[in-house]
Phi, psi and omega in degrees: 000134180287163182290327177296317177293329179300314179295318180297314181292329175297316179294315182294314181295323177296318179294314180293320179297319178293325178295317177295322178295322177296319179298318179293318180293324179294321181288328183275323193244336193244348178282157186299324183265016183292134181284343178259012184293332181277003180293150178301153183299323181293319178294319180296318179294322180294315180292322178296316178295326177295320177295316179297315179297321179295316180296314180294322178297317178299313181298315183289323180291324177292316179298320181294335180261014183288346174294336173238085188277051173268130189298327179294317178294321180292322178295318178297318179293323178297319178295318178294319178295324178297312182291311181297318179294322179294318180295310182289326177294316177296321178295317178295321177295322177295316178298317180296321179294319178295316180294323178294324177293332177268014177066033172257161179296136179288345179299336178295324176295319176294329174299315179297319179298313180296320178296320179294319177296321182291323184273347185298316182293319178296323177294322179294319180276359180056045179243113181293320181294318179292323176297316181295314181294318178294324178296316180295309182296318180293321179294314179295315180295321178294319179292316179296314178295322178293323177295317176291327180301312182296318181293319182287318184295329180271339184271337183250183178297162190299307184287310181295326178295317178294319180298311180297320182295320179294319179297316179297320178297312180297319178294322179296314179297315182295311184291326180288325175294315178297316179296321180298318179294322183282315184290321184268010182293151181254315180215149181203165181243148176229123178281116181268324184209152180113223183282116177051068178294155182100346178291147178228143182225125175280130181276083181267344179265162177287331179230124177240121183260138179243137179168202184265350185297139184287340182277356182284157181289330180227078182277157176240101189248022181290156180293334180281356182250039180293332180271001178286138182286154176303319173236089191279314182210167178215151179248122185246129176274127180274161179300332180274004177098355178281157176243127185244132178262133180231133173275145183268031180070040184274162179284319179289329181083172178237136186242140176233117181055047176067019177232131180285132182275145179251355181193192178299134182233130177284125181275145176240165182300136179073015173292146180255124180252130180243124177236100185065241177263006183260136178240126184235134177261135178262132179241140180216129183270332190267050182290323185295332181278349183255007179291146179296144180285164178101013177097173182282164178289158182300329182291336180267359182265128181287138179293151180293145180285142179292151179288138179282136178293154180293151180292150179293153180294151179294153183285132180289152180292129178088358179255142179291144178284146178286140177295152181296135178090353181288324180290331180288333182279342180275140179290148180284147181287142179291156181290135181264194182290334181284001179087010178279140179215188179297132178084002178243165183218133179292161180299323181293317179292325178293324178292320179294322181291332181277345180277137177300138184260009178292129179093007179270003176279198180298136181291137177248145179293148180292153180293150180294151179293151180292150179292139180289000000 
């Protein structure tokens, strides 16, 4: 799945999940014959937020795992999203209810819920970058959605207002979490040819393994890749921000830019990785920080511009001008003891050249005085 579709599906899944959660909460707490209608308001808000968080968590975790569309992996991710979303949603709902009782905006509680949903997946995968990005996106989406939630729920009818507000809340959390992962990404892969081209994977872990194994984040399960190893190669992020590709000692080998690698190779932006019949492009945003120290290479350095020769002295009054090209045909005078050479001018000549030369021709007698 491409990254653009990832953001779109995050928004859609968040909205639908929140709508389903609203339907369950409406049936349990708000219908006239509901057996939980007599529950205290704080308990009701906490359980409602837990349902919303569980639904949004399931949707986002499934969308995040679509690069490996194996039903067993998706079911496992859905269960983890359900538990994590319910816990963080209920905690956020409890915080929001307490703050609302203390006359604070309830949007802070939805902020806590969104932040918890966003960081849960990163904590499970032990990825600091994914945790940070999910926390930022979930917090912003939860606060924005919670702020819109209060305005919509109070401005419209009771049932339709709650339904619309929950959908807006779920879409805000989903789209902001997806955008945070895409906008703040550092490196990612794009499958150009082979098994399911067009898939993209953000490299959020320190070690990303490529191969045929079904548990991998980006598996290659095509029939033409029968000789591909389950764990064929891996991409390791170094402490300085570089990404290194390593072959796992396979028979087919791993190729980078049409050359078979014999050891760890540092990847650069737009490098092409070939695994069997699959071609993957590597993207890296932080190229400027990885340039070698000591200045740019000689090929990238512009040559110095030549010095412009001094302008010719102005033509004296009454003297014929030299034809064009005559000065170029005369040989330049050799440098003397005073250090003058070609292209230089002594102080006396420079002074003379700077003085206006009008009137330096033959002296003419002054005109006679006018008659009295």
